[in-house]
C-alpha positions in Angstrom: -18.9 -19.6 11.3 -17.3 -17.0 13.6 -14.1 -15.6 12.7 -12.1 -14.0 15.3 -8.8 -11.9 14.3 -6.9 -9.0 14.2 -7.9 -6.3 11.5 -7.2 -2.8 10.2 -10.2 -0.8 9.0 -9.0 0.3 5.2 -12.3 1.7 3.7 -15.4 2.9 5.5 -19.1 4.0 4.3 -22.3 4.8 5.6 -25.1 2.1 4.7 -28.6 2.3 5.2 -29.8 4.7 8.1 -27.2 3.6 11.1 -25.1 0.7 10.0 -21.5 0.8 8.3 -19.9 -1.3 5.0 -16.6 -1.7 5.7 -13.5 -3.1 4.1 -11.0 -4.7 6.6 -7.6 -6.3 5.9 -7.1 -9.2 8.7 -4.2 -10.9 10.1 -5.7 -13.9 9.3 -8.1 -14.0 6.9 -7.1 -11.3 4.1 -9.5 -9.1 3.0 -12.9 -8.9 4.3 -15.9 -6.9 3.2 -18.4 -6.6 6.1 -21.5 -4.8 7.4 -21.5 -3.7 10.9 -25.7 -3.1 11.8 -26.1 -0.3 13.9 -22.8 1.0 14.1 -23.5 4.5 13.6 -26.2 4.9 16.6 -25.2 7.1 19.7 -25.0 3.7 21.9 -23.7 1.6 19.3 -21.6 -1.7 21.0 -18.9 -1.1 18.7 -18.0 2.6 19.8 -15.2 4.4 18.0 -13.6 0.8 16.8 -14.5 0.9 13.2 -13.5 4.3 12.3 -10.8 4.4 9.1 -7.7 3.2 9.8 -8.3 1.9 13.3 -6.1 -1.5 14.4 -8.9 -3.5 16.0 -9.8 -6.8 17.3 -12.6 -7.9 15.1 -15.2 -11.0 15.6 -17.5 -11.4 12.4 -19.9 -14.2 11.1 -18.8 -15.6 7.9 -21.2 -17.4 5.7 -19.9 -19.0 2.5 -20.3 -17.9 -0.8 -21.2 -14.2 0.3 -19.3 -11.2 -0.4 -20.5 -9.5 2.7 -19.8 -10.7 6.3 -21.4 -9.6 9.6 -19.4 -7.8 12.1 -20.2 -9.3 15.5 -17.8 -7.4 18.3 -15.1 -5.1 17.9 -12.5 -3.8 20.3 -9.9 -1.2 19.6 -6.3 -2.0 19.8 -4.8 1.4 18.2 -7.0 3.9 17.0 -4.8 6.3 14.5 -6.8 9.2 15.4 -4.0 10.9 14.3 -4.1 9.9 10.7 -7.8 11.0 10.5 -7.2 14.2 11.7 -4.6 15.5 9.5 -4.9 16.0 6.2 -1.8 15.1 4.6 -1.5 11.8 6.8 -5.2 11.0 6.2 -4.4 11.5 2.1 -1.6 9.0 2.2 -3.5 6.5 4.3 -6.6 6.1 2.3 -4.0 6.0 -0.7 -2.6 2.7 0.7 -5.6 1.3 2.0 -7.2 1.2 -1.7 -3.6 -0.1 -2.3 -4.7 -2.9 -0.6 -8.3 -3.0 -1.2 -7.6 -2.9 -5.1 -4.6 -5.2 -5.2 -5.8 -7.9 -3.1 -8.2 -9.7 -5.2 -9.4 -12.7 -2.7 -9.5 -13.5 1.0 -6.0 -14.7 0.7 -3.8 -14.5 3.9 -1.0 -12.5 4.3 0.6 -11.6 7.4 3.4 -10.0 6.0 1.2 -7.8 4.2 -0.7 -7.0 7.5 2.6 -6.0 9.3 3.5 -4.0 6.3 0.3 -1.9 6.4 -0.1 -1.9 10.3 3.9 -0.7 10.6 3.4 2.0 7.7 0.6 3.4 9.5 2.9 3.7 12.7 5.3 5.8 11.1 2.7 7.9 9.5 1.4 8.3 13.5 4.8 9.1 14.4 5.6 11.7 12.3 8.1 9.6 10.0 8.5 10.8 6.2 5.1 10.3 4.5 6.7 10.1 1.2 9.2 7.7 1.6 7.3 5.4 3.9 5.1 5.6 1.0 7.6 4.6 -1.4 9.0 1.8 0.7 5.1 0.6 1.0 4.5 0.5 -2.5 7.8 -1.4 -3.3 7.0 -4.2 -0.5 3.7 -4.6 -1.5 4.5 -5.1 -5.1 6.7 -8.0 -3.7 4.1 -9.4 -1.7 1.9 -9.5 -4.8 4.2 -11.4 -6.7 5.3 -8.1 -8.8 8.6 -7.2 -7.5 10.6 -5.1 -9.7 13.8 -7.1 -10.5 16.7 -4.4 -10.2 19.9 -6.2 -10.0 20.2 -7.9 -13.3 18.8 -7.1 -16.9 15.4 -8.7 -17.2 16.5 -9.5 -20.8 20.1 -10.5 -20.8 20.6 -11.3 -17.2 23.7 -8.9 -17.6 24.2 -8.0 -13.8 23.7 -3.9 -13.8 26.1 -1.5 -11.6 24.3 1.5 -11.3 27.4 3.4 -11.0 28.3 2.6 -14.6 25.6 4.2 -16.3 24.6 7.7 -16.9 21.6 9.4 -16.6 19.1 8.3 -19.5 20.6 5.1 -20.3 18.8 2.6 -17.8 14.9 1.9 -18.1 12.5 0.3 -16.1 10.1 -1.9 -17.9 6.5 -2.7 -16.6 5.9 -5.6 -18.5 9.3 -7.7 -18.2 9.1 -6.7 -14.4 12.5 -5.2 -14.0 15.6 -2.9 -15.3 16.7 -3.2 -18.7 20.5 -2.3 -19.9 21.3 0.1 -22.6 21.8 -3.0 -25.0 18.2 -4.4 -24.3 16.2 -1.1 -23.9 14.2 -1.9 -27.3 12.8 -5.2 -25.8 10.3 -2.7 -24.5 9.5 0.6 -26.1 7.4 1.7 -23.3 9.7 1.2 -20.5 10.4 4.1 -18.1 13.7 6.1 -18.0 15.6 5.0 -14.8 18.6 7.2 -13.4 21.1 5.2 -11.4 20.4 7.0 -8.4 16.8 6.1 -9.0 17.7 2.5 -9.1 20.0 2.7 -6.2 17.2 4.1 -4.0 14.8 1.5 -5.0 17.4 -1.4 -4.1 17.8 0.0 -1.0 14.1 0.7 0.0 13.6 -3.0 -1.0 16.1 -4.2 1.4 16.2 -2.0 4.4 14.3 -2.2 7.7 11.0 0.1 8.1 12.1 1.5 11.0 15.5 3.1 9.2 13.4 5.4 6.5 14.0 8.3 8.6 17.7 8.4 8.2 17.4 8.6 4.0 18.1 12.0 3.0 16.7 12.4 -0.6 16.5 15.0 -2.9 13.3 16.7 -4.5 14.0 15.6 -7.9 15.1 12.0 -6.7 11.7 11.8 -4.9 9.8 12.9 -7.8 11.2 10.3 -9.9 11.0 7.7 -7.8 7.0 8.6 -7.3 6.9 8.9 -11.4 8.0 5.5 -11.9 6.6 3.5 -9.3 3.2 5.0 -9.9 3.6 4.1 -13.6 4.6 0.2 -12.4 1.9 0.2 -10.0 -0.8 1.4 -12.3 0.4 -1.0 -14.9 -0.1 -4.2 -12.7 -3.5 -2.9 -11.0 -4.7 -2.2 -14.3 -6.9 0.9 -12.8 -5.9 4.4 -11.1 -6.7 4.3 -7.6 -9.0 7.1 -6.8 -7.4 8.1 -4.0 -4.0 9.4 -5.7 -6.4 12.6 -6.9 -7.3 13.2 -3.3 -3.7 12.7 -2.3 -2.1 14.6 -5.0 -4.8 17.7 -4.3 -3.8 17.6 -0.6 0.0 17.7 -1.6 -0.3 21.3 -3.7 
């Protein structure tokens, strides 16, 4: 069956002598793994449209009960060349791509996830804050997978949590229970992560703000580090495996 869709290249590997093995996240068919035969030849009909991070128009042959499909045609919509040529943007882009690859198990369609990934890549390209864009993506990605951290009420007693009422060290974020714990309930999960009131407030903001407003945020280094640590822990619990691109990302941020 012939399929036609917008897509984003999230992984790309050489396959045999002249071909590529690719993973796409598509607007209409979810995650698609496919082979592009002859894509590495000098006069390949695909041109540069199958480079990593490229937003493209994709036509592929889909066969039921097969994990690998066949790329038929492709045409570049947005190359995102700037991301491939800058080490930090490359590192963050690989990380987001791997989150999608590891987090999406099947071919479930999610236009919201497609738009989220494409939007994040546009911000990376245009020089937005890489860290905060990534934290925004992580929170929205968790929500789209059904793992949204619940941050306005204690997930145990349902008491409303007003961040200004608490001191550092009183609040926790429970990975297993899926949200914040008040001081009275922190023993419900002895492995819950400490969560400062400013970090809770920032997470709430990122859950509800628009992607385009991220460059207005001014966030201290200490708060950035806490938020990164908290969200990494939460994501790793949900994904059950550490993304390999994290090592690449952390190495290139030193």
